[in-house]
C-alpha positions in Angstrom: 17.1 -27.8 -24.4 17.6 -31.3 -22.8 17.3 -30.0 -19.2 13.5 -30.3 -19.2 13.5 -34.0 -20.4 13.3 -36.9 -18.0 16.6 -38.9 -17.7 14.9 -42.2 -18.6 13.7 -40.6 -21.8 17.2 -39.3 -22.7 18.6 -42.8 -22.0 16.1 -44.4 -24.3 16.8 -42.0 -27.1 20.5 -42.5 -26.6 20.0 -46.2 -26.9 18.0 -45.8 -30.0 20.5 -43.5 -31.6 23.3 -45.9 -30.7 21.4 -48.9 -32.1 20.7 -47.1 -35.3 24.4 -46.6 -35.9 25.9 -50.0 -34.9 26.7 -52.7 -37.4 24.2 -55.6 -37.6 24.7 -58.2 -35.0 23.5 -61.7 -35.9 23.6 -63.2 -32.5 24.5 -62.5 -28.9 25.7 -65.0 -26.3 24.8 -64.1 -22.8 26.5 -66.1 -20.0 24.5 -67.2 -16.9 26.5 -64.8 -14.7 25.7 -61.8 -16.9 22.0 -62.8 -17.2 21.7 -63.2 -13.4 23.2 -59.7 -12.9 20.9 -58.1 -15.5 17.8 -59.8 -14.0 18.8 -58.7 -10.4 19.3 -55.2 -11.6 15.9 -55.1 -13.4 14.2 -56.5 -10.3 15.7 -53.9 -8.0 13.6 -50.7 -7.6 15.6 -47.6 -6.8 
């Protein structure tokens, strides 16, 4: 059933389902090191 679906689509659906079942988070603190790593990964094309 899921074999015909793109991996990016499955990841998005998984993230959505996970977010629906998590408790409410009022705030998140992201350190500069974590932010730099995330931005680097977003800027890198595979």
